[in-house]
N, C-alpha and C positions, 0 to 999 in steps of 0.2 A: 594388718600387722600380725606377727606370729610370734612364736616363742612361749616359754613357760610362764613369763610375768604377763604377760596380756592374756594369754588364756586363763589363768587365775583369776585376771583381773574383771573377764569374764565372767567364770562362774559365779565371781561373788556381786555381779550385777544380777546374775538370774537369779541369786538369794535375796538380794535386796526387794527386787520386784516381786518374787514368788512370796514371801513373807507379808508383803505390802506395807514395808517398814520404810515409812513417811519420815521419820527423824533421820534416818540413816541415808536416807536418796537424799535427802538435803544437803546433810554433810558432805557426802560426797561432791554433789553438784554445786556447790559453794566452797567447799574449803580450800585452805590455801597450803595446806600440808603436802607432802609429795604422794602420798599414798592418793590423795581425792584428786590431784592433779593427772599422775598416772591411770586412775580410774576413767578421769574425762578423754583421755589417749583413746580408749576404744570404747567410747560409750555408744551404747546402740541405740543413742538419742539423737547423736550425733547429726546434724545435716538437717534435721525437722525442721527448726528454725534457725530464719537468720538468727545471726549472734546477737544484734541489737534487740531484737525482742526477745530471745533469750535472757535476756540481762533484765528486760522489764518484767517480765515474767518471775523471775527469783527475786526481783525488789520488793514486787507484788506480795510475793509468797513470805517474805523473810518478818 
């Protein structure tokens, strides 16, 4: 994916990870708001875990 919104979201991922913002990461990974959904569309973590396993991890972390 390319374009300004995607580049902005990738930069936001970098900032969250670089600052070790765990609450922020949790919000983006579990949020149902448009911003969180758009962030997940360009997630650098996408594809690391099958969706079912990812949901289990998020449920345990929540």
